[in-house]
C-alpha positions in Angstrom: -20.6 4.9 -13.9 -19.3 8.1 -12.3 -20.3 6.9 -8.8 -18.6 3.6 -9.3 -15.1 5.4 -10.0 -15.8 8.0 -6.9 -13.7 6.0 -4.5 -10.8 5.3 -7.1 -7.4 6.5 -5.2 -4.7 7.7 -7.4 -2.2 6.6 -4.7 -3.1 3.0 -5.6 -3.0 3.4 -9.4 0.6 2.2 -9.4 1.2 -1.5 -9.3 3.9 -1.3 -6.6 1.9 0.7 -4.3 -1.2 -1.4 -4.9 1.1 -4.5 -3.9 2.6 -2.8 -0.9 -1.1 -1.9 0.7 -2.1 -5.5 -0.1 0.8 -6.7 1.9 0.4 -4.3 4.7 -3.5 -4.7 5.0 -3.0 -8.5 5.2 -0.1 -8.3 7.8 0.4 -6.4 10.9 3.7 -5.0 9.7 6.5 -5.7 7.2 10.1 -4.6 7.0 11.8 -2.9 4.2 14.1 -5.9 3.0 11.1 -8.3 3.2 9.0 -6.0 1.0 11.8 -5.4 -1.3 12.5 -9.2 -1.7 8.7 -10.2 -2.1 8.1 -7.3 -4.5 11.2 -7.9 -6.6 12.1 -4.1 -6.7 15.0 -1.9 -6.1 15.9 0.0 -2.9 15.2 3.2 -4.6 12.0 2.2 -6.3 10.5 0.7 -3.2 11.6 3.8 -1.1 10.0 6.4 -3.5 6.6 4.3 -3.3 6.8 4.0 0.5 7.5 7.7 0.6 4.3 8.4 -1.6 2.1 6.3 0.8 3.5 7.8 3.8 2.8 11.3 2.4 -0.9 10.4 2.1 -0.7 9.0 5.8 -1.6 5.6 4.6 1.3 3.7 6.1 2.9 4.1 9.6 6.8 4.0 9.5 8.6 2.3 12.4 12.4 2.6 13.0 14.4 0.4 15.2 17.7 -1.5 15.8 18.2 -5.1 15.6 21.3 -5.3 17.5 23.4 -2.7 15.8 21.5 -2.7 12.5 18.8 -0.3 11.6 15.4 -1.9 10.8 12.4 0.0 9.2 9.0 -1.6 9.3 5.8 -0.3 7.9 2.2 -1.0 8.8 -1.1 0.1 7.3 -2.6 3.3 9.0 -6.4 3.3 9.6 -6.8 5.9 7.2 -4.9 3.8 4.6 -6.7 0.5 5.4 -10.0 2.7 4.9 -8.9 4.1 1.7 -7.5 0.8 0.3 -10.9 -1.1 1.2 -12.8 1.8 -0.6 -10.4 1.4 -3.8 -11.0 -2.2 -3.7 -14.7 -1.9 -3.7 -14.6 0.5 -6.5 -12.7 -1.9 -8.6 -15.0 -4.8 -7.6 -18.1 -2.6 -8.6 -16.4 -1.6 -11.9 -16.0 -5.3 -12.7 -19.5 -6.3 -12.0 -20.7 -3.1 -13.9 -18.6 -4.8 -17.0 -20.4 -8.3 -16.4 -23.9 -6.6 -16.9 
């Protein structure tokens, strides 16, 4: 069982971070307000989870302006995609193990 849990990543233990990565892996990028609306979280809550993922280098942050309004969007980095897929594979293996 130890090898099954080897690729679990603590960065994805939190529900919001798991959801953020799910969205970013499935889409090219997503902006802050769209993430906030989709996940139904507060600005501060979302910002802290994004910061944690950024610290791990699992996401890339892009800042730009739409007219005069600042716009921040996020994309899963290659490192983040690999870590997330390994995490999902570990979860799937754990589920399969429980079924046998």
